[in-house]
Backbone as JSON Lines, residues from 0, in Angstrom:
{"i":0,"aa":"M","n":[-23.43,17.84,12.16],"ca":[-22.5,18.98,12.81],"c":[-21.59,18.41,13.76]}
{"i":1,"aa":"I","n":[-22.21,17.47,14.65],"ca":[-21.33,16.93,15.66],"c":[-20.41,15.97,15.05]}
{"i":2,"aa":"A","n":[-20.73,15.21,14.02],"ca":[-19.62,14.32,13.19],"c":[-18.66,14.97,12.8]}
{"i":3,"aa":"R","n":[-18.95,16.15,12.2],"ca":[-17.86,16.96,11.68],"c":[-16.77,17.38,12.65]}
{"i":4,"aa":"G","n":[-17.49,17.81,13.77],"ca":[-16.62,18.29,14.9],"c":[-15.68,17.26,15.58]}
{"i":5,"aa":"V","n":[-16.22,16.0,15.52],"ca":[-15.54,14.8,16.13],"c":[-14.49,14.61,15.11]}
{"i":6,"aa":"L","n":[-14.78,14.61,13.89],"ca":[-13.63,14.19,12.84],"c":[-12.58,15.26,12.83]}
{"i":7,"aa":"I","n":[-12.9,16.54,12.95],"ca":[-11.82,17.44,13.2],"c":[-10.97,17.15,14.24]}
{"i":8,"aa":"S","n":[-11.61,16.89,15.58],"ca":[-10.97,16.57,16.71],"c":[-10.03,15.39,16.53]}
{"i":9,"aa":"L","n":[-10.45,14.37,15.83],"ca":[-9.71,13.19,15.63],"c":[-8.57,13.45,14.75]}
{"i":10,"aa":"I","n":[-8.66,14.19,13.71],"ca":[-7.71,14.62,12.88],"c":[-6.45,15.75,13.68]}
{"i":11,"aa":"L","n":[-7.04,16.37,14.36],"ca":[-6.0,17.34,15.23],"c":[-5.39,16.55,16.14]}
{"i":12,"aa":"F","n":[-6.0,15.58,17.13],"ca":[-5.37,15.0,18.21],"c":[-4.5,13.64,17.76]}
{"i":13,"aa":"S","n":[-4.89,13.16,16.46],"ca":[-4.07,11.96,16.08],"c":[-2.91,12.27,15.19]}
{"i":14,"aa":"S","n":[-2.88,13.64,14.69],"ca":[-1.82,14.13,13.74],"c":[-0.53,14.09,14.75]}
{"i":15,"aa":"P","n":[0.79,13.67,14.03],"ca":[1.81,13.85,14.77],"c":[2.3,15.28,15.16]}
{"i":16,"aa":"S","n":[2.83,15.4,16.19],"ca":[3.12,16.93,16.61],"c":[4.23,17.36,15.6]}
{"i":17,"aa":"A","n":[4.49,18.68,15.55],"ca":[5.56,19.31,14.65],"c":[6.97,18.76,15.03]}
{"i":18,"aa":"S","n":[7.21,18.57,16.48],"ca":[8.49,18.07,16.81],"c":[8.78,16.55,16.38]}
{"i":19,"aa":"A","n":[7.62,15.68,16.39],"ca":[7.83,14.4,15.88],"c":[8.17,14.39,14.37]}
{"i":20,"aa":"Q","n":[7.82,15.62,13.73],"ca":[7.99,15.5,12.17],"c":[9.35,16.15,11.86]}
{"i":21,"aa":"D","n":[9.99,16.85,12.8],"ca":[11.28,17.52,12.59],"c":[12.3,16.57,12.01]}
{"i":22,"aa":"S","n":[12.99,16.95,11.04],"ca":[14.14,16.37,10.56],"c":[15.33,16.19,11.71]}
{"i":23,"aa":"P","n":[16.27,15.21,11.54],"ca":[17.34,15.31,12.39],"c":[18.15,16.65,12.32]}
{"i":24,"aa":"K","n":[18.25,17.21,11.12],"ca":[18.88,18.45,11.15],"c":[18.34,19.51,11.67]}
{"i":25,"aa":"E","n":[16.85,19.46,11.81],"ca":[16.17,20.62,12.57],"c":[16.35,20.36,13.93]}
{"i":26,"aa":"R","n":[16.32,19.1,14.4],"ca":[16.41,18.93,15.98],"c":[17.91,19.32,16.28]}
{"i":27,"aa":"I","n":[18.97,19.2,15.62],"ca":[20.17,19.56,15.86],"c":[20.33,21.09,16.04]}
{"i":28,"aa":"I","n":[19.69,21.69,15.16],"ca":[19.66,23.23,15.14],"c":[18.93,23.69,16.31]}
{"i":29,"aa":"D","n":[17.84,22.92,16.78],"ca":[17.03,23.15,17.93],"c":[18.08,23.23,19.19]}
{"i":30,"aa":"V","n":[18.75,22.23,19.25],"ca":[19.84,22.06,20.36],"c":[20.69,23.38,20.4]}
{"i":31,"aa":"L","n":[21.23,23.79,19.16],"ca":[22.14,24.91,19.18],"c":[21.3,26.1,19.68]}
{"i":32,"aa":"N","n":[20.1,26.4,19.23],"ca":[19.28,27.49,19.49],"c":[19.01,27.44,20.99]}
{"i":33,"aa":"A","n":[18.72,26.35,21.48],"ca":[18.49,26.31,23.08],"c":[19.81,26.54,23.87]}
{"i":34,"aa":"Q","n":[21.02,26.1,23.33],"ca":[22.13,26.48,23.94],"c":[22.41,27.97,23.86]}
{"i":35,"aa":"A","n":[22.15,28.52,22.79],"ca":[22.43,30.04,22.66],"c":[21.49,30.85,23.57]}
{"i":36,"aa":"R","n":[20.19,30.3,23.68],"ca":[19.32,30.96,24.59],"c":[19.71,30.85,26.15]}
{"i":37,"aa":"A","n":[20.17,29.62,26.48],"ca":[20.68,29.38,27.86],"c":[21.97,30.42,28.27]}
{"i":38,"aa":"W","n":[22.92,30.32,27.12],"ca":[24.12,31.06,27.44],"c":[23.59,32.6,27.58]}
{"i":39,"aa":"N","n":[22.8,33.07,26.78],"ca":[22.31,34.4,26.87],"c":[21.63,34.82,28.07]}
{"i":40,"aa":"E","n":[21.16,33.71,28.74],"ca":[20.45,33.96,30.09],"c":[21.55,33.88,31.15]}
{"i":41,"aa":"G","n":[22.71,33.47,30.89],"ca":[23.71,33.37,31.88],"c":[23.65,31.93,32.59]}
{"i":42,"aa":"D","n":[23.13,31.07,31.92],"ca":[22.92,29.63,32.51],"c":[23.82,28.58,31.76]}
{"i":43,"aa":"V","n":[25.09,28.41,32.38],"ca":[26.02,27.44,31.84],"c":[25.44,26.04,31.8]}
{"i":44,"aa":"A","n":[24.95,25.7,33.07],"ca":[24.44,24.22,33.22],"c":[23.53,23.91,32.11]}
{"i":45,"aa":"R","n":[22.65,24.88,31.82],"ca":[21.52,24.69,30.8],"c":[22.13,24.62,29.56]}
{"i":46,"aa":"F","n":[23.15,25.33,29.21],"ca":[23.86,25.49,28.08],"c":[24.36,23.96,27.85]}
{"i":47,"aa":"M","n":[25.04,23.53,28.8],"ca":[25.8,22.31,28.81],"c":[24.91,20.95,28.53]}
{"i":48,"aa":"Q","n":[23.46,21.22,28.74],"ca":[22.59,20.17,28.29],"c":[22.63,19.69,26.79]}
{"i":49,"aa":"G","n":[23.34,20.62,26.1],"ca":[23.59,20.12,24.63],"c":[24.63,19.14,24.4]}
{"i":50,"aa":"Y","n":[25.4,19.1,25.35],"ca":[26.49,17.87,25.22],"c":[26.2,16.59,26.0]}
{"i":51,"aa":"Q","n":[26.76,15.52,25.48],"ca":[26.57,14.35,26.09],"c":[27.19,14.2,27.32]}
{"i":52,"aa":"E","n":[26.52,13.79,28.46],"ca":[27.13,13.81,29.78],"c":[27.77,12.43,30.05]}
{"i":53,"aa":"S","n":[29.11,12.38,29.41],"ca":[29.81,11.2,29.36],"c":[31.38,11.77,29.55]}
{"i":54,"aa":"D","n":[32.04,10.74,30.05],"ca":[33.75,10.67,30.12],"c":[34.24,10.97,28.97]}
{"i":55,"aa":"S","n":[33.61,10.5,27.65],"ca":[34.11,10.5,26.38],"c":[33.9,11.76,25.66]}
{"i":56,"aa":"T","n":[33.13,12.55,26.21],"ca":[33.03,13.9,25.6],"c":[34.25,14.83,25.57]}
{"i":57,"aa":"R","n":[34.33,15.44,24.37],"ca":[35.66,16.25,24.16],"c":[35.36,17.66,23.9]}
{"i":58,"aa":"F","n":[36.32,18.5,24.37],"ca":[36.17,19.71,23.76],"c":[37.64,20.19,23.4]}
{"i":59,"aa":"V","n":[37.86,20.7,22.32],"ca":[39.24,20.89,21.66],"c":[39.26,22.4,21.31]}
{"i":60,"aa":"S","n":[40.44,23.1,21.6],"ca":[40.52,24.59,21.36],"c":[41.93,24.67,21.2]}
{"i":61,"aa":"A","n":[42.44,25.88,20.92],"ca":[43.93,26.31,20.94],"c":[44.45,26.2,22.23]}
{"i":62,"aa":"K","n":[43.74,26.05,23.34],"ca":[44.26,25.77,24.59],"c":[44.53,24.32,24.92]}
{"i":63,"aa":"G","n":[44.09,23.44,24.17],"ca":[44.28,22.06,24.36],"c":[42.93,21.24,24.48]}
{"i":64,"aa":"V","n":[42.99,20.1,24.73],"ca":[41.92,19.04,24.69],"c":[41.31,19.02,26.2]}
{"i":65,"aa":"V","n":[40.02,19.0,26.38],"ca":[39.39,18.76,27.53],"c":[38.54,17.54,27.54]}
{"i":66,"aa":"K","n":[39.02,16.64,28.31],"ca":[38.06,15.37,28.2],"c":[37.19,15.13,29.36]}
{"i":67,"aa":"G","n":[35.94,14.65,28.96],"ca":[34.94,14.46,29.89],"c":[33.97,15.58,30.19]}
{"i":68,"aa":"Y","n":[32.64,15.26,30.35],"ca":[31.63,16.3,30.42],"c":[31.88,17.08,31.57]}
{"i":69,"aa":"R","n":[32.26,16.51,32.73],"ca":[32.35,17.52,34.15],"c":[33.54,18.56,33.87]}
{"i":70,"aa":"N","n":[34.67,18.08,33.29],"ca":[35.74,18.78,32.83],"c":[35.4,19.95,31.86]}
{"i":71,"aa":"V","n":[34.57,19.7,30.85],"ca":[34.16,20.74,29.79],"c":[33.28,21.69,30.62]}
{"i":72,"aa":"L","n":[32.4,21.13,31.54],"ca":[31.55,22.27,32.34],"c":[32.53,23.01,33.15]}
{"i":73,"aa":"A","n":[33.52,22.46,33.86],"ca":[34.24,23.22,34.56],"c":[35.24,24.32,33.91]}
{"i":74,"aa":"R","n":[35.57,23.82,32.82],"ca":[36.28,24.78,31.86],"c":[35.13,25.98,31.63]}
{"i":75,"aa":"Y","n":[34.07,25.9,31.21],"ca":[33.23,26.92,30.97],"c":[32.9,27.68,32.1]}
{"i":76,"aa":"L","n":[32.95,27.2,33.18],"ca":[32.63,28.1,34.42],"c":[33.7,28.74,34.76]}
{"i":77,"aa":"A","n":[34.97,28.22,34.66],"ca":[36.14,29.09,34.86],"c":[36.32,30.19,33.93]}
{"i":78,"aa":"A","n":[36.11,29.91,32.75],"ca":[36.19,31.02,31.58],"c":[35.21,32.04,31.57]}
{"i":79,"aa":"Y","n":[34.01,31.62,32.03],"ca":[32.75,32.47,32.1],"c":[32.2,32.47,33.39]}
{"i":80,"aa":"P","n":[32.71,33.15,34.4],"ca":[32.27,32.97,35.8],"c":[31.11,34.0,35.95]}
{"i":81,"aa":"T","n":[30.71,34.86,35.05],"ca":[29.54,35.82,35.24],"c":[28.77,35.9,33.96]}
{"i":82,"aa":"K","n":[27.55,36.47,34.14],"ca":[26.66,36.63,32.83],"c":[27.38,37.77,31.96]}
{"i":83,"aa":"E","n":[28.09,38.71,32.5],"ca":[28.79,39.8,31.79],"c":[29.92,39.23,30.98]}
{"i":84,"aa":"K","n":[30.66,38.29,31.61],"ca":[31.85,37.76,30.91],"c":[31.27,36.8,29.83]}
{"i":85,"aa":"M","n":[30.06,36.16,30.0],"ca":[29.39,35.47,29.01],"c":[28.96,35.95,27.87]}
{"i":86,"aa":"G","n":[28.46,37.38,27.98],"ca":[28.03,38.3,26.78],"c":[26.95,37.54,26.17]}
{"i":87,"aa":"E","n":[26.74,37.91,24.86],"ca":[25.62,37.39,24.08],"c":[26.21,36.63,22.85]}
{"i":88,"aa":"L","n":[25.82,35.19,22.84],"ca":[26.28,34.37,22.03],"c":[25.31,34.1,20.84]}
{"i":89,"aa":"S","n":[25.78,34.16,19.57],"ca":[24.94,33.68,18.54],"c":[25.77,32.66,17.59]}
{"i":90,"aa":"F","n":[24.95,32.0,16.92],"ca":[25.58,31.04,15.85],"c":[25.1,31.5,14.54]}
{"i":91,"aa":"G","n":[26.03,31.24,13.59],"ca":[25.69,31.48,12.12],"c":[26.25,30.57,11.25]}
{"i":92,"aa":"E","n":[25.99,30.72,9.93],"ca":[26.64,29.85,8.88],"c":[26.54,28.23,9.33]}
{"i":93,"aa":"L","n":[25.42,27.86,9.71],"ca":[25.46,26.47,10.06],"c":[25.32,25.55,8.97]}
{"i":94,"aa":"D","n":[25.97,24.43,9.0],"ca":[26.12,23.43,7.96],"c":[26.07,22.14,8.53]}
{"i":95,"aa":"V","n":[24.87,21.52,8.51],"ca":[24.7,20.22,9.33],"c":[24.61,19.04,8.08]}
{"i":96,"aa":"R","n":[25.43,18.15,8.48],"ca":[25.49,17.08,7.58],"c":[25.39,15.73,8.3]}
{"i":97,"aa":"M","n":[24.6,14.97,7.7],"ca":[24.26,13.69,8.47],"c":[25.38,12.72,7.95]}
{"i":98,"aa":"L","n":[25.96,11.96,8.95],"ca":[27.04,10.97,8.75],"c":[26.53,9.57,8.68]}
{"i":99,"aa":"S","n":[25.39,9.48,9.49],"ca":[24.37,8.28,9.47],"c":[23.21,8.62,10.15]}
{"i":100,"aa":"E","n":[22.38,7.61,10.48],"ca":[21.07,7.8,11.22],"c":[21.34,8.5,12.53]}
{"i":101,"aa":"D","n":[22.37,8.2,13.17],"ca":[22.85,8.39,14.62],"c":[23.9,9.5,14.83]}
{"i":102,"aa":"F","n":[24.65,9.95,13.66],"ca":[25.67,10.79,13.87],"c":[25.38,11.95,12.76]}
{"i":103,"aa":"A","n":[25.98,13.16,13.26],"ca":[25.97,14.26,12.26],"c":[27.25,15.13,12.57]}
{"i":104,"aa":"I","n":[27.68,16.02,11.7],"ca":[28.73,16.99,11.88],"c":[28.1,18.18,11.64]}
{"i":105,"aa":"V","n":[28.47,19.22,12.38],"ca":[27.95,20.51,12.28],"c":[29.11,21.55,12.17]}
{"i":106,"aa":"I","n":[29.24,22.3,11.18],"ca":[30.25,23.41,10.85],"c":[29.51,24.75,11.08]}
{"i":107,"aa":"G","n":[30.09,25.71,11.95],"ca":[29.39,26.94,12.1],"c":[30.41,28.0,12.57]}
{"i":108,"aa":"K","n":[29.67,29.21,12.73],"ca":[30.41,30.2,13.28],"c":[29.75,30.71,14.51]}
{"i":109,"aa":"W","n":[30.73,31.1,15.42],"ca":[30.2,31.67,16.85],"c":[30.49,33.03,16.95]}
{"i":110,"aa":"T","n":[29.76,33.8,17.7],"ca":[30.08,35.16,17.82],"c":[29.62,35.6,19.18]}
{"i":111,"aa":"L","n":[30.45,36.27,19.95],"ca":[30.34,36.4,21.32],"c":[30.33,38.19,21.37]}
{"i":112,"aa":"K","n":[29.27,38.82,21.68],"ca":[29.32,40.27,21.95],"c":[29.4,40.48,23.46]}
{"i":113,"aa":"R","n":[30.41,41.16,23.84],"ca":[30.52,41.7,25.2],"c":[31.31,43.05,25.27]}
{"i":114,"aa":"R","n":[30.99,43.65,26.54],"ca":[31.7,44.98,26.68],"c":[33.13,44.65,26.73]}
{"i":115,"aa":"E","n":[33.84,45.62,26.26],"ca":[35.31,45.55,26.24],"c":[35.91,45.36,27.83]}
{"i":116,"aa":"S","n":[35.26,46.04,28.79],"ca":[35.71,45.46,30.14],"c":[35.45,44.17,30.45]}
{"i":117,"aa":"E","n":[34.63,43.27,29.74],"ca":[34.47,41.96,30.07],"c":[35.2,41.05,29.08]}
{"i":118,"aa":"G","n":[36.07,41.63,28.38],"ca":[36.88,40.7,27.41],"c":[36.73,41.04,25.91]}
{"i":119,"aa":"G","n":[35.68,41.97,25.78],"ca":[35.43,42.39,24.41],"c":[34.84,41.28,23.49]}
{"i":120,"aa":"N","n":[34.52,41.73,22.29],"ca":[33.97,40.75,21.22],"c":[35.01,39.61,21.01]}
{"i":121,"aa":"A","n":[34.11,38.52,20.67],"ca":[35.09,37.27,20.23],"c":[34.33,36.49,19.09]}
{"i":122,"aa":"G","n":[34.95,35.63,18.57],"ca":[34.23,34.87,17.59],"c":[35.29,33.76,16.95]}
{"i":123,"aa":"G","n":[34.62,32.83,16.27],"ca":[35.52,32.0,15.5],"c":[34.49,31.05,14.88]}
{"i":124,"aa":"Y","n":[35.14,29.73,14.54],"ca":[34.31,28.73,13.8],"c":[34.39,27.41,14.96]}
{"i":125,"aa":"F","n":[33.52,26.65,14.59],"ca":[33.55,25.37,15.31],"c":[33.17,24.05,14.4]}
{"i":126,"aa":"T","n":[33.48,22.94,14.92],"ca":[32.93,21.83,14.27],"c":[32.49,20.98,15.32]}
{"i":127,"aa":"L","n":[31.38,20.44,15.36],"ca":[30.58,19.57,16.34],"c":[30.27,18.2,15.69]}
{"i":128,"aa":"I","n":[30.48,17.37,16.52],"ca":[29.98,15.97,16.18],"c":[28.79,15.72,17.17]}
{"i":129,"aa":"F","n":[27.74,15.55,16.51],"ca":[26.48,15.09,17.32],"c":[26.17,13.53,17.13]}
{"i":130,"aa":"Q","n":[25.59,13.11,18.36],"ca":[25.17,11.7,18.41],"c":[23.76,11.81,18.82]}
{"i":131,"aa":"R","n":[22.85,10.94,18.15],"ca":[21.5,10.77,18.62],"c":[21.59,9.81,19.89]}
{"i":132,"aa":"T","n":[20.97,10.13,20.96],"ca":[20.94,9.41,22.19],"c":[19.44,9.22,22.64]}
{"i":133,"aa":"T","n":[19.3,8.46,23.58],"ca":[17.9,8.23,24.08],"c":[17.22,9.58,24.5]}
{"i":134,"aa":"S","n":[18.09,10.54,25.05],"ca":[17.63,11.87,25.45],"c":[17.8,12.87,24.39]}
{"i":135,"aa":"G","n":[17.9,12.54,23.2],"ca":[18.05,13.64,21.88],"c":[19.44,13.6,21.36]}
{"i":136,"aa":"W","n":[19.56,14.63,20.59],"ca":[20.88,14.79,19.84],"c":[21.81,15.54,20.95]}
{"i":137,"aa":"K","n":[22.93,15.03,21.05],"ca":[23.94,15.47,22.08],"c":[25.38,15.78,21.27]}
{"i":138,"aa":"I","n":[26.14,16.69,21.68],"ca":[27.36,16.94,21.29],"c":[28.29,15.89,21.92]}
{"i":139,"aa":"I","n":[29.08,15.33,21.28],"ca":[30.07,14.4,21.8],"c":[31.56,14.71,21.65]}
{"i":140,"aa":"H","n":[31.62,15.81,20.59],"ca":[32.95,16.36,20.31],"c":[32.77,17.65,19.83]}
{"i":141,"aa":"D","n":[33.4,18.67,20.35],"ca":[33.51,20.09,20.07],"c":[34.95,20.58,19.91]}
{"i":142,"aa":"H","n":[35.21,21.03,18.52],"ca":[36.44,21.71,18.26],"c":[35.95,23.09,17.84]}
{"i":143,"aa":"T","n":[36.61,24.03,18.78],"ca":[36.06,25.56,18.69],"c":[37.42,26.14,18.51]}
{"i":144,"aa":"S","n":[37.48,27.02,17.48],"ca":[38.49,28.01,17.41],"c":[38.23,29.49,17.45]}
């Protein structure tokens, strides 16, 4: 009986964790899910953890191109100064395509639910380029419409 217990313990503790077995696509979706959670809690700084903290990070929208992580963060903080203005974010129609071992492109839909007094509902589509980094998958380019 003791040998069986030891064997079960060895199997349980030597098996790779679920996160170690996740595919790159699953890890990328995890980043997006974490961003939505952070956004919905009113935490722009935590939302931004999905982006590569680099001067080469880009955000493109109808309003123009924002270059650099700090400038992207400043843009979000200016556009969404309160949790009420941020509303409730969700992502859908996600299509993750691997470009290589270290790069992926994600096309999806974003929806923002807000009270009319806070800007009303909004939504559109996005194209993200992710890069695998030492700290996980990060957005290096965001084109949102």
